[in-house]
N, C-alpha and C positions, 0 to 999 in steps of 0.2 A: 535481224537477218542472220547474224553470226550463229545464233542458237539454232535457227532453222537448218542452216547448212550443216552444222555439227550433228543435228538429229538425223538428217538424211544420210550423212556419211557413216554414222554409227550403225544405222539399219543396213546399209550396203555391206559394211564390214562384217556384221553379224551374219548376213547371208553367206558371205564368202567362207567364213570359218565354220559355220554350222554344217555345211554340206561337204566339207573337206575337198574342195575343188582342186587343191594342190595334188591330190593323189592321182589325178588323171594325167598328170604330166610327169616326165622323168626328171631331168636336171633343171628345167626352166619352171619357175614358180608362177602359177597364174596370178598369185597375189601381187607379184611385181607389176604385172600388167594392169591390175585392177586397183592400183594406188594403195596397196597395203603391203609395202616391202618389208623384208625381214627386220630392218632396223626399227621400224615402227611397231612390228609385232613384239620385239624385245621390250620396247618402252611400255607396252600394254602390260606385259608380265611384271616389269619393274613397278608400274603404277599400282597394280594389285598388291604386290608384296609391301610396298610403302604404306598403302592404306591399312594393311593388317597391323601396322605398328603405330598408326596415327590415331589419336583420341577420337576425333570426329569420323575418321575413315572407317574405324571398326564398326561404328553404328551404321554408317552408310552401307557397308558390305553386308551387315547382318540383316538390314531391312530392304536392301537393294533399292534404296531411295535416298537421294541427297536432300539436304535442307531446302534446296530450291525446288524440290519435288521432281527432279529429273531422275531417271532410272540409272543407278550407279553403274551397272554392267554396260550401259551404253555410253555413259560419260567417259569411262575408262578407255574405250576404243576410238573415241573421236580425237581429232587433232587439238582442238582448243583445251585450255586448262579448265579445271573445276572452278565454278563461280566463287567458291569459298577459299580458293587458293590451296587446296590440299595437295595439288601437284601442278607442275608447270605445263605450258604448251608443249606439244611434241617438238623435239629438236630435229634439226636436219641431220643427215647421215654423218657428216664430219663432226658436228657438235656432239652427237650421241657417242661416237667413238671416243672423243676427248673426255666426256662425262664418265664413261666406263673406265677409262684409264685412270683418271683423277680419283675416282671412288673405289678403284680396285675391285671391280665386279665383272662377272661374265654371266651371260644369260643362256640358259639351256632351253632351247625352244622345244626339244622333244619332251622333256619332263616339266616344262613351264616353271622353272625354278631359277632363282638368283643365287649365284655362287660368289661369295665374298672372300677375297684373298686377304690373309691376315698379315703376312710379312711384308 
């Protein structure tokens, strides 16, 4: 059941991001109302960047298929973690802010990049 919910969630989030529904609103993000808040969008960007440096993750990204036969681009945008443990479950907003502080990163949502601070 967990995998079914994750599958439906990823399809919904794919729909939200595919059609850029945020552009129809000014300051209020439709993603916030459709359960894809900015802190989760940031985690999707982090997950992708992390997979680019992970041995199995590189293969998953290249084939867009995980060893479990799930579609990688959909696994990345759902809340549960990868079955192979390539990345953790999505964190809550407070935990995500702590993670970014502890790991000295910032996520640029416009360019979909991770900025790592060195000092």
